[in-house]
C-alpha positions, 0 to 999 in steps of 0.5 A: 659812662663818662665821668660818672664812675669817679662820682662816688669818690669825688662827691663825698670828697668835695662835700666833706671839707665843705661840711667840715669848714663851712657848716660845722656850726650850723647843724641844720644846714649840715644835716640837709647838705649831708643827706642830699649828698648821700642821696645823690651817691645812692642815685649815682650808685643805682645808675652805675649798677644798671650800667654794669648789668650789661656785662661790660667792664668800664675803665676810667683813666684819670688824666687819660693816662693808659694803664698800667702807667696811670691810675684807673678806676674799674666798674664791673658788676662786683664793684657796682654791687659794693658801691650801691651797698655802701651808699644805701647803708650810708644813707640809712645810717645817716638818717638814724644818726640825725633822727637820734641826735648822734650827729650833734655830739661832735662838730665834724661828724658829717665831714668825717662820715663823707670821708668814710664813704669816699674811702670805701667807694674808692676801695671798691672802684680802684684797679690798682693795688697801691691805690687800694692801700691809699683808699684803705688809709682814707677810710681807716683815718675817717673810721678813727674819728667816727670810732671815738665820736662822742668821747669817753675813756672806754671808747678812747681805749678801744679806739687806740687798740683799733688804731694800733692793729690797723697801723700794723696792717698798713705797715704789712700792706706796704711791705707786701706792695714793696715785695710785689713791685720788686717781683713784677714791676707793677701794681696794677691788678690786671698788669700783675696778672699778665706779668705773673703768667710769664714770671721766672721760676726764681721769683716764685718765693717772692710772689708767694710772700707778697700774696701771703702778706696781702692775704694777712692784711686783708684778713685783718680788715675782714676780722679773720682768725688769728687777727680777729681780736680787734673786732669785738672791742671796737664794734662793742665800744663804737657808737652804735650808728657807727658800728652799723656803718662799720658793717661794710668795713669788714666786707672791704677785706672780703672784697679785696681778697676776692678781687686781688686773689682772683684777678692778680693771683688767679688760678693756675699760678703755682705760687698761690693756688693753694692759699685758699684751701690751706690758709683761708678756709681753715681760718674761716672755719675757726672764725665761725666757731669763735663768733658763735661761742662769743654770741653764746657767752656774751653778757652784754648787747653790743658784744653779742652783736659784734661776735655775730658779725664775726661769725657771719664773716667766717661764713662769708669767707668759707665761701670766698675761700673756694674761689669758684664761680658758684661759691663766689656768687653765694658769697656775694648774696650772703655778703649783702644779707650779712651787711644789712643784718648787722646794721639792723641789729646795731641800729636797733641796739642804739634805740634799746640802749637809749631807753634801758639802764646799761647794756647788760643782758640782765632783767631791767625795768620795762621799757617804753615801746618794748613790744615793738623793740621785741618784734624788731629784735626777733626779725633781726635775730633770725636774719642774722642767725640764718633762720627761715624765711629771711635771706640769711637762711637762703644765703647759708643754703647757697653757701652750703650748696657751693661747698660740697667737695669731699675736702670741704663738705664736712668742715664747712657744713659742720661749722656753718650749721653748728655756728647757726645753732649756737647763734640762735641759742645766744640770741634767744637768751638775749631776747628773753633777758632784754624784753621778757624777764623783768619782775617788779622787784628787779625793776625797783632794784635796777636803776632805770632811765631818767624818763621812759619815752616812746620811740619816735617814728623817725627814730625807728624808720631806718631800722625798719627800712633795713629789715624791709631790705632783708625781706626784699632780699628774700622775696627777690632772691632770684633776680639778686642771685642772677645778678650775683652769678653774673658778677661772679662769672665776670670776676673769674673771667681774668682775660676779659678783665685784663683786656678791658683794663690794658687793652686788647693786647692784655687779653691775648 
């Protein structure tokens, strides 16, 4: 693959300062350059995905220093899926931001946007836990800027809460890295796995502390109970296109749990083998419940979607917690679905709120293009709730099928099915309030928009593209699931990963 593996990191890193310092006063040039760069990242990600399909784990050694002494980037099926998902979502969100004029509300939107893509892609490609921390910080710093894009006191307060929670998570991350390095003397994921195989019994407690700290940090990113409270306020107060991009942010935490706790703290390690069943699984069950109840009780549109994202993360993490190839494959399929479903809802919400007086789920004057919005909301809602025939239904079936062990089936099936029912009821109520319950008297009493205007084709196109992707994910569920299964078996092949990163000696 040569240098293509590092391209999704280098390209946005080069574009961001150019957009920030050279083109910040020329919005047209910034838009063209940003879109071209984003499209190039999508093309590169497609190439990497096809290259990874062969099953070979590719390693890029920066400065040609061998692991574990140098920094390495690792491309396998899992990282390829995540980079492609990030780049595709980023391109669609960028299209929406340009079409609706969101990018023009601040001079540095495009620069910060590409720094965000750099951090996310880097987190998915790195083979080193310390550099995972570095890329976490890059994407978080960029997300701070995007979070408060467009200003406003309420958004600033939500941004401060978001910053505080993530700074605490970053501090815990550093503590975990210190404990881990003190125990095994390395932070390369493959080298950690190799050294933990021969770790002395006296280090068991320190290893468990490091693993639990990392789990807590990743749980913060994934918005799992009991550290999920930052998500509703952040997603509900962020600009809707930014919240759509943030749909991939929680998946960074899920990815980190899959990668680190499968490779570095893999099965057979006594210090960490019960973490999934004892801690992660119950947290995921409670997260589903909180998300579903939040959807049912939401009185505003963006909090409704934010709680549905939380519930979908719980469903995803229930599958991840099993740490089996079948469950991981189901989790990957559902991860792709839930990312696009959340993005579709946030992009559609942005179009609706631009034509509606406030986001309260209460009767308001009729909107222009109300029929189109109602149809799109219906499709996006059944996708998020997991109703047939879209990919959410298939994803939840796969998750349930993977969780049939005696200690899992009752809790997992009850939480997923019960959460789905509450989510359906919540979205049905919201849809009726948004699009159908409008009387003449209420229309006269409620303040309306300055001038109702129909939606432009370019404005609604990104939302339709995302919904088309959800449809394609249903139609081509077989090939997608085949790729996900291959990625899952590759993830759980620890000796193969160690051999690829460290050389043939690592696989012995």
